[in-house]
ZAMARGU-4260 file (C-alpha; in steps of 0.2 Angstrom, whole numbers, plus 5000, padded with zeros to 4 digits):
<rodrens>
0) 5000/5001/5000 | 5006/5019/4996 | 5007/5033/5007 | 4993/5041/4998 | 4981/5026/5004
5) 4987/5028/5023 | 4984/5046/5022 | 4967/5042/5014 | 4964/5029/5027 | 4969/5039/5042
10) 4959/5055/5037 | 4944/5052/5027 | 4937/5036/5031 | 4936/5036/5051 | 4926/5052/5049
15) 4914/5049/5034 | 4911/5030/5035 | 4903/5033/5053 | 4900/5013/5055 | 4900/5008/5038
20) 4910/4992/5035 | 4926/4994/5025 | 4933/4983/5012 | 4949/4974/5014 | 4952/4973/4996
25) 4963/4989/4994 | 4980/4984/4991 | 4981/4992/4974 | 4977/5009/4968 | 4970/5012/4951
30) 4971/5029/4944 | 4959/5031/4929 | 4953/5046/4921 | 4961/5056/4935 | 4951/5046/4949
35) 4960/5037/4963 | 4950/5020/4966 | 4954/5010/4980 | 4942/4996/4975 | 4932/5002/4984
40) 4934/5008/5002 | 4917/5006/5008 | 4907/4990/5006 | 4890/4999/5006 | 4882/5016/5002
45) 4881/5028/5015 | 4863/5033/5022 | 4860/5051/5024 | 4846/5058/5034 | 4837/5074/5025
50) 4826/5086/5035 | 4811/5088/5023 | 4798/5097/5034 | 4802/5107/5051 | 4791/5115/5064
55) 4775/5112/5055 | 4757/5109/5062 | 4751/5099/5046 | 4757/5090/5030 | 4749/5079/5018
60) 4754/5061/5017 | 4749/5047/5004 | 4756/5030/5003 | 4758/5018/4987 | 4759/5000/4990
65) 4763/4989/5005 | 4769/4999/5021 | 4773/4996/5039 | 4772/5010/5053 | 4784/5008/5067
70) 4786/5016/5084 | 4804/5011/5085 | 4817/5003/5074 | 4808/4986/5076 | 4791/4989/5084
75) 4779/4986/5071 | 4762/4995/5076 | 4752/4997/5059 | 4752/4991/5042 | 4743/4992/5026
80) 4741/4990/5006 | 4742/5008/5003 | 4735/5025/5011 | 4725/5038/5004 | 4730/5056/5005
85) 4727/5061/5021 | 4732/5074/5035 | 4747/5072/5046 | 4746/5082/5062 | 4750/5081/5082
90) 4737/5081/5096 | 4736/5074/5113 | 4754/5069/5114 | 4753/5058/5099 | 4754/5058/5080
95) 4740/5058/5069 | 4739/5050/5052 | 4722/5053/5044 | 4709/5047/5056 | 4721/5037/5067
100) 4730/5042/5081 | 4747/5035/5088 | 4753/5038/5106 | 4770/5039/5100 | 4783/5054/5099
105) 4790/5046/5084 | 4785/5036/5070 | 4794/5028/5054 | 4785/5024/5038 | 4793/5011/5027
110) 4785/5005/5011 | 4790/4991/4999 | 4786/5002/4983 | 4801/5013/4976 | 4795/5031/4979
115) 4780/5025/4987 | 4779/5038/5000 | 4771/5055/4996 | 4772/5070/5006 | 4764/5086/5001
120) 4764/5080/4984 | 4781/5075/4981 | 4786/5056/4981 | 4800/5051/4991 | 4811/5034/4990
125) 4818/5032/5007 | 4809/5029/5023 | 4803/5044/5033 | 4803/5048/5052 | 4790/5059/5059
130) 4796/5068/5076 | 4786/5078/5087 | 4791/5095/5092 | 4784/5107/5105 | 4767/5116/5102
135) 4759/5102/5093 | 4772/5104/5078 | 4782/5091/5070 | 4797/5088/5058 | 4800/5074/5045
140) 4816/5067/5041 | 4820/5055/5026 | 4832/5041/5027 | 4838/5037/5010 | 4854/5030/5002
145) 4866/5043/4996 | 4865/5039/4977 | 4847/5040/4977 | 4848/5056/4985 | 4860/5063/4973
150) 4849/5057/4959 | 4835/5068/4967 | 4847/5082/4969 | 4855/5081/4952 | 4838/5081/4942
155) 4832/5097/4953 | 4849/5108/4952 | 4854/5108/4933 | 4843/5107/4917 | 4842/5089/4912
160) 4846/5093/4894 | 4863/5099/4899 | 4879/5092/4893 | 4884/5076/4902 | 4901/5082/4908
165) 4893/5097/4917 | 4879/5084/4925 | 4894/5073/4930 | 4904/5088/4938 | 4887/5093/4948
170) 4884/5075/4953 | 4902/5073/4961 | 4900/5091/4969 | 4884/5087/4977 | 4889/5071/4983
175) 4905/5079/4990 | 4894/5092/4999 | 4882/5079/5006 | 4896/5067/5013 | 4904/5082/5021
180) 4887/5087/5029 | 4886/5069/5036 | 4902/5070/5043 | 4900/5086/5052 | 4882/5082/5058
185) 4885/5063/5061 | 4878/5064/5078 | 4863/5076/5074 | 4845/5071/5071 | 4848/5075/5052
190) 4863/5078/5043 | 4857/5091/5030 | 4841/5102/5026 | 4833/5099/5010 | 4834/5118/5007
195) 4853/5117/5006 | 4852/5108/4989 | 4838/5108/4976 | 4829/5092/4981 | 4811/5086/4975
200) 4813/5066/4979 | 4810/5056/4964 | 4800/5070/4955 | 4814/5076/4943 | 4823/5058/4941
205) 4825/5052/4922 | 4835/5037/4915 | 4849/5049/4909 | 4850/5056/4926 | 4851/5040/4934
210) 4865/5033/4923 | 4875/5050/4926 | 4874/5046/4945 | 4879/5028/4942 | 4894/5034/4931
215) 4901/5044/4945 | 4895/5032/4959 | 4905/5035/4975 | 4917/5047/4968 | 4920/5063/4979
220) 4933/5077/4980 | 4945/5078/4994 | 4957/5091/4999 | 4974/5085/5008 | 4964/5069/5009
225) 4949/5076/5019 | 4932/5080/5014 | 4927/5098/5012 | 4910/5107/5009 | 4909/5107/4990
230) 4898/5123/4987 | 4890/5128/4972 | 4880/5141/4963 | 4871/5146/4948 | 4881/5160/4940
235) 4897/5168/4947 | 4898/5183/4936 | 4916/5181/4930 | 4925/5176/4946 | 4921/5164/4961
240) 4923/5169/4978 | 4933/5165/4993 | 4923/5154/5006 | 4931/5165/5020 | 4925/5180/5012
245) 4906/5174/5009 | 4903/5161/5024 | 4918/5167/5036 | 4925/5149/5035 | 4943/5144/5034
250) 4950/5147/5017 | 4957/5133/5007 | 4964/5132/4990 | 4948/5122/4982 | 4937/5136/4989
255) 4948/5152/4987 | 4939/5158/4970 | 4944/5157/4953 | 4943/5166/4936 | 4928/5161/4927
260) 4926/5166/4908 | 4913/5154/4905 | 4896/5160/4912 | 4894/5176/4901 | 4879/5167/4893
265) 4870/5165/4908 | 4854/5176/4909 | 4859/5180/4926 | 4877/5187/4922 | 4870/5204/4923
270) 4854/5209/4931 | 4843/5223/4938 | 4830/5224/4951 | 4818/5236/4959 | 4814/5232/4978
275) 4803/5244/4988 | 4811/5250/5004 | 4796/5245/5013 | 4798/5226/5008 | 4816/5227/5014
280) 4812/5236/5030 | 4799/5222/5034 | 4811/5207/5030 | 4824/5216/5041 | 4812/5219/5055
285) 4806/5201/5055 | 4823/5197/5058 | 4826/5208/5072 | 4836/5220/5063 | 4831/5239/5068
290) 4828/5248/5052 | 4816/5261/5047 | 4816/5273/5032 | 4830/5267/5023 | 4841/5280/5015
295) 4855/5269/5006 | 4861/5251/5004 | 4880/5247/4998 | 4891/5232/4999 | 4906/5232/5010
300) 4923/5224/5006 | 4921/5216/4988 | 4930/5201/4984 | 4938/5196/4969 | 4921/5192/4960
305) 4914/5209/4968 | 4902/5200/4980 | 4901/5210/4996 | 4907/5202/5012 | 4896/5215/5022
310) 4880/5226/5018 | 4881/5243/5025 | 4862/5249/5028 | 4859/5267/5031 | 4841/5273/5038
315) 4833/5285/5049 | 4839/5275/5064 | 4858/5276/5060 | 4869/5265/5050 | 4870/5246/5052
320) 4881/5231/5045 | 4877/5214/5042 | 4884/5199/5033 | 4880/5202/5015 | 4874/5183/5011
325) 4863/5184/5026 | 4855/5200/5020 | 4853/5192/5003 | 4844/5177/5010 | 4832/5189/5021
330) 4828/5199/5005 | 4825/5183/4995 | 4837/5174/4985 | 4826/5175/4970 | 4823/5194/4973
335) 4842/5200/4977 | 4851/5187/4965 | 4868/5190/4971 | 4879/5202/4984 | 4889/5207/4969
340) 4879/5223/4967 | 4877/5242/4965 | 4862/5250/4974 | 4854/5266/4970 | 4840/5274/4980
345) 4824/5279/4969 | 4811/5286/4981 | 4802/5272/4988 | 4812/5259/4981 | 4831/5254/4978
350) 4838/5248/4962 | 4850/5233/4963 | 4860/5231/4947 | 4872/5217/4949 | 4880/5201/4943
355) 4879/5182/4945 | 4865/5172/4954 | 4871/5164/4971 | 4884/5166/4984 | 4898/5163/4972
360) 4908/5149/4981 | 4914/5134/4972 | 4906/5127/4956 | 4899/5139/4944 | 4884/5129/4936
365) 4883/5140/4920 | 4902/5140/4919 | 4902/5121/4920 | 4890/5119/4906 | 4899/5131/4895
370) 4916/5121/4899 | 4907/5106/4895 | 4901/5113/4878 | 4919/5117/4874 | 4924/5099/4877
375) 4931/5099/4895 | 4928/5083/4904 | 4919/5084/4921 | 4936/5080/4929 | 4945/5096/4921
380) 4929/5106/4926 | 4930/5101/4944 | 4949/5104/4945 | 4946/5121/4938 | 4934/5127/4949
385) 4941/5118/4965 | 4961/5119/4964 | 4972/5107/4971 | 4959/5093/4973 | 4960/5074/4971
390) 4945/5064/4966 | 4943/5048/4975 | 4930/5034/4974 | 4926/5028/4992 | 4912/5014/4986
</rodrens>
């Protein structure tokens, strides 16, 4: 075994495997198309816990095919041949599914049919856990194998008509991000929130999407043989940003920002948006930021991609600063597309003129598609947007 393997074994596996048996057949390294393959390192695909619903009083649920409901991992308390759409709620210390009341603080629903559980009109492949919260509210967590999850993400994150190499790059990026979240949240109730990645169960899966995922099965990116948060976004606007600049996380070469000359064809490369001052004030006040009668907004400390690190807001009650990406998310990521903007006060509104869509860190999706169209393979695309990475198949 070479030194690379020992580094890999010592750093990645004890963390990301988290109880997954490791294969003994790894005494030879195969590097094919730039991917290190140890043959593989894990004997089974990891399971990831995804938060689908949080802090809600009601949801709609339906089940196709045979199913079981358990009050614990092994205690079967109900079963059936299918369930028509009904309401999920909490009352009297228990969980209601339609007209049935289960005196449990947590339930699991497992179905034999692939994609047989429907939640708020979206079908999911894995089993789901319904967990009581305070004030008659609940959360729903899906437990699903990582490859099935990535298929659901890929079909929602990129247009399915895009080039194979762009889709492959996105699949590896999403898998790396999910594996990182599994690592850092391994002791938590869930590993990631479905809002972190575009995910709608099996809704956007196609045979082509499933093949792309299978072709990249188990491949992740590592830096210094450690998994890292492989952020990505729609359009960078010319240069991706340093992760420290945007998220205040430690900077590493793969997330330090690179020049991107490939996303000019994105309709989001340049944009302009009028947002009323009252709408901005309302959003900020809901987040307990004391603001009234806004006079001006400007970005502070722009990075290499011109995304502001912070936003300065001048109003009748003084000047306040806040994290620029937090400001964007409060206003609405579909309203204020990025923090790379100039802002001009126009009476009752502010005109934001900017570049790009998203936080600007990591993979630029429109850039990846343009690179693929120019003939770059997915491995080259990833190495462009994430410098100094290694690609490793772990299962």
